[in-house]
C-alpha positions as semicolon CSV with decimal commas, in nm:
position;residue;x (nm);y (nm);z (nm)
1;M;6,800;1,774;1,976
2;K;7,051;2,039;1,841
3;L;7,011;2,205;1,538
4;K;7,276;2,420;1,350
5;I;7,160;2,622;0,981
6;T;7,446;2,712;0,722
7;E;7,399;2,813;0,366
8;R;7,614;2,600;0,134
9;Y;7,570;2,722;-0,278
10;E;7,189;2,712;-0,344
11;A;7,088;2,547;0,004
12;V;6,997;2,606;0,365
13;V;7,164;2,287;0,570
14;L;6,993;2,184;0,875
15;E;7,205;1,994;1,101
16;L;6,983;1,773;1,370
17;K;7,175;1,666;1,653
18;G;7,100;1,405;1,902
19;N;6,774;1,261;2,035
20;V;6,472;1,403;1,783
21;M;6,133;1,356;1,897
22;G;5,960;1,660;1,928
23;G;5,828;1,816;2,196
24;P;5,988;2,222;2,229
25;E;6,231;2,091;1,962
26;A;5,924;2,074;1,665
27;I;5,819;2,440;1,749
28;E;6,153;2,544;1,711
29;F;6,260;2,391;1,425
30;S;5,926;2,439;1,273
31;E;5,939;2,769;1,342
32;T;6,283;2,794;1,101
33;L;6,181;2,651;0,818
34;K;5,925;2,943;0,858
35;K;6,109;3,235;0,868
36;L;6,350;2,998;0,597
37;V;6,104;2,970;0,317
38;A;5,974;3,329;0,474
39;E;6,303;3,499;0,287
40;E;6,301;3,241;0,012
41;K;6,493;3,009;0,125
42;K;6,317;2,668;-0,008
43;N;6,600;2,416;-0,106
44;I;6,678;2,303;0,221
45;V;6,831;2,001;0,293
46;L;6,808;1,798;0,680
47;D;7,157;1,649;0,755
48;L;7,086;1,362;0,994
49;S;7,415;1,246;1,066
50;D;7,459;1,306;1,401
51;V;7,091;1,211;1,490
52;K;7,175;0,893;1,796
53;F;6,752;0,813;1,763
54;M;6,408;0,908;1,678
55;N;6,085;0,845;1,785
56;S;5,757;0,852;1,673
57;S;5,677;1,277;1,712
58;G;5,997;1,305;1,551
59;L;5,937;1,161;1,243
60;G;5,579;1,397;1,298
61;M;5,815;1,691;1,266
62;M;6,060;1,598;0,966
63;I;5,676;1,525;0,789
64;S;5,538;1,891;0,896
65;G;5,812;2,036;0,776
66;L;5,821;1,829;0,443
67;T;5,440;1,988;0,416
68;T;5,588;2,327;0,536
69;V;5,795;2,358;0,284
70;K;5,634;2,211;-0,030
71;K;5,337;2,370;0,063
72;D;5,531;2,704;-0,060
73;G;5,680;2,555;-0,309
74;G;6,044;2,429;-0,173
75;Q;6,222;2,117;-0,131
76;L;6,332;1,950;0,157
77;K;6,548;1,659;0,104
78;L;6,773;1,402;0,414
79;A;7,071;1,348;0,351
80;C;7,308;1,148;0,596
81;V;7,071;0,887;0,705
82;T;7,194;0,640;0,985
83;E;7,112;0,300;0,960
84;K;6,878;0,366;1,277
85;I;6,640;0,623;1,141
86;Q;6,644;0,465;0,774
87;S;6,523;0,137;0,907
88;L;6,250;0,360;1,127
89;L;6,208;0,499;0,735
90;M;6,080;0,179;0,584
91;I;5,910;0,020;0,835
92;T;5,672;0,339;0,827
93;K;5,702;0,344;0,521
94;L;5,784;0,727;0,482
95;I;6,090;0,685;0,279
96;T;5,901;0,690;-0,024
97;I;5,783;1,062;0,084
98;F;6,121;1,181;0,136
99;E;6,354;1,143;-0,134
100;N;6,676;1,104;0,049
101;Y;7,075;1,092;-0,021
102;D;7,419;0,939;0,140
103;S;7,520;1,287;0,114
104;V;7,497;1,668;0,162
105;D;7,657;1,755;-0,107
106;E;7,501;1,529;-0,338
107;A;7,147;1,644;-0,224
108;I;7,155;2,021;-0,306
109;K;7,299;1,904;-0,626
110;T;6,962;1,730;-0,737
111;F;6,801;2,080;-0,660
112;D;6,653;2,265;-0,952
113;K;6,923;2,568;-1,038
């Protein structure tokens, strides 16, 4: 998995690319979120448009990220979820805990100003 960070308007966009499978990548992801929250950057969008595969560890990584951000009063939203990942979220019923948007811009517009 590759992680690219960009700031847009009042939000930070984390682009995940490749296979999301936890492991050392989960540590990098977690540390990145903790750093952003510490910098008062609490509006975060995960762009999943380039995610090819995600296993249960990858899902756990996203749940942990959501918990980290929410605990400090932030919001984490998903954008551009591929069909494969969408069905995974539906099967695991995680679709009910993540806010999910068709585009990054759409997700950014929903943050409290």
